Each structure stands twice: as C-alpha cells, then as structure tokens.
C-alpha atoms as one frame of an Amber mdcrd trajectory, in Angstrom:
protein
  54.459  -5.822 -43.900  57.827  -6.939 -45.285  57.315 -10.216 -47.164  60.830
 -11.139 -48.223  61.284 -14.927 -48.202  64.626 -16.710 -48.605  64.683 -20.195
 -50.122  67.708 -22.011 -48.726  67.376 -25.537 -50.141  65.775 -27.635 -52.850
  61.969 -27.581 -52.926  59.381 -28.931 -55.381  59.003 -26.696 -58.424  55.325
 -26.111 -57.714  56.080 -24.937 -54.170  58.825 -22.615 -55.408  56.425 -21.194
 -57.994  53.727 -20.634 -55.355  56.184 -18.901 -53.030  57.406 -16.716 -55.878
  53.841 -15.758 -56.741  52.867 -14.841 -53.166  56.062 -13.315 -51.810  59.289
 -11.566 -52.726  61.264 -14.816 -53.068  65.060 -14.969 -53.176  67.020 -18.192
 -53.745  70.176 -18.516 -51.663  71.945 -20.822 -54.138  71.703 -18.134 -56.816
  72.994 -15.303 -54.643  76.465 -13.949 -53.975  77.501 -12.937 -50.470  76.990
  -9.327 -51.475  73.488 -10.111 -52.755  72.595 -11.810 -49.474  74.055  -9.000
 -47.392  71.943  -6.501 -49.335  68.639  -8.134 -48.312  69.616  -9.875 -45.038
  68.002  -7.178 -42.893  64.659  -7.627 -44.675  64.320 -11.421 -44.819  61.639
 -12.502 -42.349  61.030 -16.086 -43.524  63.535 -18.814 -44.426  62.239 -21.883
 -46.279  64.341 -25.039 -46.223  63.968 -28.820 -46.483  64.350 -31.647 -44.010
  67.867 -32.579 -45.105  69.391 -29.090 -45.128  71.441 -27.487 -42.345  70.394
 -24.175 -40.830  73.189 -23.071 -38.515  73.313 -20.560 -35.683  75.554 -18.416
 -37.902  73.015 -18.385 -40.742  70.235 -17.450 -38.336  72.399 -14.669 -36.858
  73.128 -13.340 -40.344  69.407 -12.655 -40.895  68.519 -10.101 -38.193  64.865
  -9.734 -39.258  64.210 -13.478 -39.428  61.027 -14.583 -37.659  60.133 -17.971
 -39.184  61.985 -21.032 -40.482  59.573 -23.203 -42.487  60.862 -26.744 -43.047
  59.588 -28.818 -45.968  59.792 -32.179 -44.175  58.912 -33.800 -40.883  62.562
 -33.994 -39.772  64.183 -30.763 -38.631  67.370 -32.007 -36.973  69.433 -29.930
 -39.422  67.963 -26.740 -37.956  69.624 -25.259 -34.879  66.307 -24.958 -33.052
  67.977 -23.709 -29.868  69.586 -20.843 -31.792  66.251 -20.050 -33.401  64.532
 -19.896 -30.030  67.294 -17.722 -28.617  66.538 -15.257 -31.402  62.746 -15.552
 -31.099  62.479 -17.339 -34.452  59.645 -19.861 -34.849  60.240 -23.178 -36.648
  57.579 -25.199 -38.467  57.670 -28.579 -40.213  55.249 -30.872 -42.085  54.268
 -33.789 -39.814  51.241 -36.017 -40.255  50.776 -35.630 -44.008  53.655 -37.982
 -44.807  53.016 -40.608 -42.113  51.247 -43.126 -44.326  53.801 -42.962 -47.131
  56.731 -43.476 -44.780  54.987 -46.368 -43.036  54.150 -47.931 -46.405  57.772
 -47.830 -47.537  58.934 -49.176 -44.164  56.781 -52.258 -44.657  57.945 -52.444
 -48.274  61.587 -52.477 -47.173  60.817 -55.081 -44.519  59.219 -57.358 -47.110
  61.854 -56.680 -49.773  64.672 -57.441 -47.339  63.166 -60.488 -45.680  61.977
 -62.088 -48.926  65.101 -60.968 -50.824  62.952 -59.489 -53.590  65.681 -57.344
 -55.201  68.128 -60.248 -55.375  65.366 -62.480 -56.777  64.692 -59.895 -59.489
  68.387 -59.871 -60.419  68.399 -63.700 -60.314  65.887 -63.777 -63.167  67.489
 -60.912 -65.091  70.816 -62.751 -64.964  69.095 -65.890 -66.367  70.209 -67.987
 -63.397  66.864 -69.705 -62.792  67.466 -72.517 -65.334  70.519 -73.494 -63.269
  68.504 -74.017 -60.088  65.995 -72.457 -57.735  66.434 -69.261 -55.736  67.588
 -69.691 -52.107  64.884 -69.799 -49.453  64.073 -66.555 -47.680  62.673 -65.332
 -44.365  59.004 -65.458 -43.282  57.436 -62.178 -42.131  54.006 -63.202 -40.871
  54.123 -63.974 -37.157  57.678 -62.635 -36.741  58.771 -60.322 -33.914  58.927
 -56.634 -34.827  60.764 -54.191 -32.561  60.030 -50.511 -33.247  62.501 -47.912
 -31.995  60.391 -44.760 -31.755  56.606 -44.998 -31.389  55.471 -41.621 -32.698
  53.017 -41.120 -35.559  55.106 -43.121 -38.023  55.980 -45.902 -35.581  52.306
 -46.343 -34.747  51.345 -46.403 -38.439  53.967 -49.112 -39.051  52.705 -51.116
 -36.080  49.124 -51.009 -37.377  50.293 -52.293 -40.752  52.410 -54.996 -39.107
  49.356 -56.238 -37.213  47.943 -57.348 -40.567  50.898 -59.752 -40.738  50.134
 -61.041 -37.220  53.533 -59.769 -36.081  54.447 -59.724 -32.397  55.074 -56.004
 -31.824  57.133 -54.329 -29.105  58.658 -50.863 -28.929  61.189 -48.646 -27.212
  61.144 -44.873 -26.839  61.564 -42.112 -24.294  58.639 -43.375 -22.247  55.798
 -45.915 -22.470  52.414 -44.818 -23.802  49.620 -46.511 -21.878  47.135 -45.761
 -24.664  48.964 -48.099 -27.048  48.255 -51.840 -27.205  51.854 -52.869 -27.871
  54.458 -53.984 -25.364  56.988 -51.388 -24.161  60.604 -52.423 -23.525  62.650
 -49.893 -21.573  66.030 -50.823 -23.071  66.920 -50.644 -26.771  69.388 -53.509
 -26.564  66.739 -55.716 -24.959  64.293 -54.745 -27.704  66.834 -55.717 -30.381
  67.526 -59.013 -28.641  63.821 -59.861 -28.663  63.227 -58.854 -32.310  63.490
 -60.543 -35.669  63.215 -57.118 -37.318  64.323 -53.848 -35.718  62.553 -50.854
 -37.252  64.153 -47.422 -36.663  61.582 -44.591 -36.499  63.078 -41.969 -34.162
  63.925 -38.383 -35.143  67.538 -37.467 -35.906  69.659 -35.128 -33.826  72.162
 -35.266 -31.000  69.886 -37.296 -28.725  69.678 -40.227 -31.152  73.080 -39.929
 -32.877  74.570 -43.418 -33.341  72.040 -45.063 -31.007  71.921 -48.161 -33.196
  75.532 -49.238 -32.683  77.544 -52.450 -32.492  76.032 -53.683 -29.187  72.512
 -53.130 -30.553  73.288 -54.864 -33.839  74.964 -57.768 -32.061  71.867 -58.084
 -29.866  69.690 -58.189 -32.983  71.678 -61.248 -33.961  72.606 -63.264 -37.056
  68.973 -63.922 -38.001  67.843 -60.344 -37.342  67.260 -57.581 -39.874  67.493
 -53.790 -39.520  65.102 -51.399 -41.279  65.814 -47.648 -41.140  63.387 -45.029
 -42.460  64.257 -42.296 -39.947  67.649 -40.605 -40.277  71.010 -42.028 -41.308
  72.592 -40.446 -38.237  70.688 -42.782 -35.895  72.634 -45.815 -37.132  76.390
 -46.100 -36.711  77.057 -46.824 -40.390  80.548 -48.254 -39.835  79.153 -50.601
 -37.195  76.374 -51.627 -39.577  78.819 -52.439 -42.386  80.955 -54.389 -39.943
  77.909 -56.298 -38.684  76.953 -57.225 -42.250  80.528 -58.288 -43.024  80.703
 -60.440 -39.882  77.272 -61.952 -40.403  76.266 -60.445 -37.059  72.896 -59.540
 -38.632  71.087 -61.125 -41.567  70.369 -57.995 -43.606  69.183 -54.417 -43.767
  66.624 -52.256 -45.560  67.748 -48.620 -45.670  66.089 -45.472 -46.988  68.444
 -43.062 -45.195  72.209 -42.714 -44.876  74.783 -40.791 -42.878  76.209 -38.753
 -45.776  73.405 -38.403 -48.301  73.344 -38.537 -51.255  76.524 -40.610 -50.948
  75.963 -44.246 -50.016  79.010 -46.297 -48.972  80.106 -48.856 -51.542  80.014
 -51.451 -48.757  76.222 -51.061 -48.559  75.707 -51.461 -52.309  75.576 -54.587
 -54.436  74.749 -56.829 -51.466  71.976 -59.367 -51.909  70.885 -59.027 -48.284
  70.755 -55.207 -48.262  67.994 -53.186 -49.936  68.698 -49.462 -50.380  66.417
 -46.653 -51.531  67.283 -42.937 -52.019  65.505 -41.277 -49.042  62.199 -41.602
 -50.881  59.808 -42.628 -48.096  57.600 -39.532 -48.404  58.234 -39.026 -52.114
  54.844 -39.632 -53.648  53.163 -36.981 -55.749  50.187 -36.847 -53.401  52.206
 -36.400 -50.231  54.665 -33.901 -51.650  51.712 -31.757 -52.736  50.262 -31.967
 -49.216  53.645 -31.099 -47.669  53.971 -28.104 -49.982  50.506 -26.904 -49.017
  51.360 -27.161 -45.324  54.523 -25.091 -45.830  52.450 -22.402 -47.553  49.795
 -22.497 -44.827  52.403 -22.003 -42.112  53.978 -19.045 -43.928  50.586 -17.521
 -44.712  49.589 -17.914 -41.050  52.723 -16.107 -39.886  52.317 -13.207 -42.318
  48.639 -12.813 -41.357  49.344 -12.939 -37.621  47.522 -16.236 -37.111  48.733
 -19.207 -35.008  51.192 -21.432 -36.848  49.688 -24.681 -38.133  52.489 -27.110
 -37.299  55.247 -25.591 -35.117  57.969 -28.015 -34.044  57.508 -29.448 -30.530
  58.944 -27.313 -27.760
C-alpha cells in the first residue's frame, strides 16, 4: 500500500517525528511546485492543523488523496464539501481537548470580570501606594449565556455551576437531556446574560453571528468571552462596542486574522487576550497527536476511522 503522507501545516515536533518514522512524510512548506507535482499522484493522506486552510484546489491537486487528518477539533478551514465530492474522508481531534478549552474559558471569564491582568499591571507600575484598585465584577451567581452547547459548552456549564451561575444557552436546537434553559434566539440570550460565552464551531454558518445587535443586547454591564473561532465575532463591531462602552469587556483567545491581533484590542484594561492557547497544554497536545496517528493508522489498515468529522 502507498503510504505517502503530506504535512501541510505546523504540527508538534513529536507528532512530525512519529509520522516521519511510520510513513513516507513530505512537508509542503519545504517543497517547490515541481517537488509537489512529482509526488501529487501518490499522496494518500494530508495532515493539517485546525487553523490551516485546505481548499478545493489543493484537494483536486492530489488525485490519490483519501484522508485529511486535522490536528484540532475545528476544521472550518477544510473544504469538507470538496473532500466529500472527491470521496476523501476528514478526521479531527474532538473530546481530548474539551477540558482544557473549558478551563481556559472559565479562566478568561474570571480574568476579565475581576480585571486580573490590569490589577497585575497596577502593582507592577507601583500605583498601589497612590490608592486602591477600582472595584470589579462579581462572578458567583451571575447569568451565563452559552452560544453553542456541544462538548465544550457543556463542560463550561458544569464548571460554571460551581459558581452558582444562572446558565442558559442557544444553539441549533434544544437538548432535552440537559438541565440548562434553552433560549431560541441569540439576541435574547445576550440580553439575558451578564457573560456571553461563544462556543460554536467556525465556518459559513456562524460567520459574524456575534455582531452589533448581539453586542448591544449584551449591554454596558455585559462581557463577551470567545474561545471558539475569531470568525464568529464581527471584530469591527466588537471594537466599536468597546469604544462606545456598549459592553463592559471581553476575554478573547481567538481572532479573525491570527496571529495578528488588532491594536484596538490590545492594551485595554477591560480586554484580556490570549494567543489561541485554549488546548495548548502538554498533556492535551500529546493526546491530540495520538488521535491523529490513530486515525491515520486506522485508514492505512482498513479499519473504521476513530473520529471522522460529523456528516
């Protein structure tokens, strides 16, 4: 069996080493067009990450391609429709990163509401002797609206219960097995929330869903937390809302044009930003790498894929 594997995007060194040991691995970033053309008809597996873009044209350029293995839970950068048209399977790494993402979501909520980063700077700048730090926002007992109640949304909700938060959610449809209140309109959810937590996948369906009307509904005391995809939030509308005082603050792990973060979202005491690091713990990245390998091994051995993307 042909076992040529093409690495399209950045992966952990240990995963790259394991792929190189098991398969005939080629790295796209190190290849010329002529190099790629020479092996294109033999590449059966493409390995990429959750932030990369796999276009219809790239898929078409690899006539033997049978599997796209994504290192990440998000796969909105992959043209899944094009893959299906060509009979190419797509896998990702859900589940193993749920806890880490939920942990950081709660961390951002606390850091934003209690203004922890600004308080840290307050001490570093030796401003405490001149007077106390401004009061901040209580979390316990507050209203948490979760946009997207999949694995990660549910993990966040369970953590928020420890803070006695009043939890409601919005998504494609209600889930009767869940104990939390479903609200069938995102704007209504924002209006009824002190914190709006964004947990939906990226892609065309959710592009810019958190826009000016949603932010205005969240209100001048409300805070936005986004650990999903930068594309879900209209970034210009968010900056405008912060400038106008239409919302009280934001905690953001994802951005529209990563790794570039708008200057208007930096150096603001009421905005906490992190570099798309929600799943970036050593333990979880090892588990994600293992799941990528298991999916590729399953395909080459003719076994069912472990974690194909939802159809």
